[in-house]
C-alpha positions in Angstrom: -5.7 5.6 7.2 -7.5 2.3 8.0 -10.8 3.6 6.4 -9.0 4.7 3.2 -7.0 1.5 2.9 -10.1 -0.5 3.6 -12.0 1.2 0.7 -9.1 1.1 -1.7 -7.2 -2.2 -0.9 -8.4 -4.5 1.8 -12.2 -4.6 1.9 -11.9 -7.8 -0.2 -10.5 -9.5 2.8 -13.5 -8.6 5.0 -16.5 -8.8 2.6 -17.2 -10.3 -0.8 -16.4 -13.5 -2.5 -13.6 -14.8 -0.3 -13.5 -12.7 3.0 -10.5 -14.5 4.6 -10.1 -12.1 7.5 -13.6 -13.0 8.8 -12.1 -16.3 9.9 -10.6 -14.4 12.8 -11.8 -10.8 12.7 -15.2 -9.2 13.2 -16.6 -7.9 9.9 -19.4 -5.7 8.7 -20.7 -8.8 7.0 -22.0 -9.9 10.5 -23.9 -6.9 11.9 -23.9 -8.3 15.5 -20.2 -8.6 15.5 -19.7 -5.3 13.8 -21.8 -3.5 16.4 -19.2 -4.6 19.0 -16.5 -3.2 16.9 -18.3 0.1 16.4 -18.9 0.4 20.2 -15.3 -0.3 21.2 -13.4 1.4 18.3 -12.9 4.8 19.8 -12.2 3.7 23.4 -9.8 1.1 22.1 -7.9 3.7 20.0 -7.7 6.1 22.9 -6.3 3.3 25.2 -3.8 2.4 22.5 -2.8 6.1 22.1 -2.4 6.4 25.9 -0.2 3.2 26.1 2.0 4.4 23.2 2.4 7.8 24.8 3.4 6.3 28.1 6.1 4.2 26.4 7.4 7.1 24.4 7.5 9.6 27.3 11.0 8.6 28.6 12.5 9.4 25.2 10.8 12.7 24.5 13.8 14.8 25.6 16.1 12.7 23.4 13.7 13.2 20.4 13.6 17.0 21.0 17.4 17.2 20.5 17.1 15.6 17.0 16.3 17.4 13.8 12.8 17.2 12.6 13.5 14.6 9.9 15.6 12.5 12.2 12.7 12.5 14.7 10.4 11.5 11.8 12.8 8.7 10.9 13.1 7.3 14.4 9.4 7.5 15.1 8.5 5.9 11.8 11.0 3.1 12.4 9.6 2.5 15.9 6.0 2.5 14.7 6.3 0.7 11.4 9.0 -1.8 12.3 8.4 -2.5 16.0 4.7 -2.1 16.3 3.8 -3.6 12.9 6.3 -5.5 10.8 8.3 -7.2 13.6 5.4 -7.5 16.1 5.3 -10.8 18.0 1.6 -11.5 17.5 1.0 -13.0 14.0 -1.1 -10.9 11.6 -1.5 -11.2 7.8 0.7 -8.1 7.5 3.7 -8.9 9.6 6.6 -11.4 9.5 5.1 -13.6 12.2 1.9 -13.9 10.1 3.9 -15.0 7.0 5.5 -17.7 9.1 2.7 -19.0 11.3 -0.6 -18.2 9.7 -2.3 -20.7 7.4 -1.7 -20.0 3.7 -5.5 -19.6 3.1 -5.5 -16.6 5.5 -2.3 -14.9 4.5 -0.2 -14.9 1.3 2.1 -12.5 -0.4 -0.8 -10.6 -2.0 -2.5 -10.1 1.4 0.8 -9.2 3.0 1.6 -6.6 0.3 -1.9 -5.1 0.1 -2.0 -4.5 3.9 1.4 -2.6 4.0 0.3 0.8 2.6 -2.1 1.4 5.5 0.6 0.8 8.0 3.3 2.8 6.1 1.0 5.8 5.8 -0.3 5.5 9.4 3.2 5.2 10.7 4.4 8.2 8.6 1.5 10.3 9.7 2.1 9.5 13.3 5.9 10.2 13.0 5.3 13.6 11.2 2.5 14.6 13.5 4.4 13.8 16.7 7.6 15.4 15.4 5.6 18.5 14.4 4.1 18.7 17.9 7.5 18.2 19.6 9.1 20.9 17.5 6.2 23.3 18.0 6.2 22.6 21.7 10.0 23.1 21.8 9.8 26.5 20.1 7.2 27.6 22.6 9.4 26.6 25.6 12.5 28.3 24.2 10.5 31.6 23.8 9.6 31.7 27.5 
C-alpha cells in the first residue's frame, strides 16, 4: 500500500519542489540515505510483523469466536486507530503530529493525503488476518 500511496498521493512530500518529509525522513532524493532504507526495509518490516504477531497472540482465541466481519472491525480498529491515528510518536499523519509538528512539516493537506495508505493498509491487514483465522479455524474443526 505504501508504494501505491507514494505514487498516487505522497511522493510530493519526498521529492520535487517542496519535499517537506526530507527534513526528517530518508528520501530517494539522497541516494546514500536511500540505500540505507532499501537495505533495512524488508528486515524492518519482518521485525514489525513479528512484534505485532506477539502482541496479538493472546487475543487470537477471542478473535476466533467472533464473526468474520467483527474480526475485521476489531483488527482494523486496533491497526488504524492504535497503531496509526492515536500513536504516541508524532507523525504527519496522526493526531500527535497535528499537535506537535511544525506547520511547515504537517498541515491538513498532508494529514489527509497520508490517510488513504493507512486506511487501506489497516483494512488489508484486518481482512487478511481474519481470513487466515477463519481458514485455520475451519481446518481445526474438521480434524
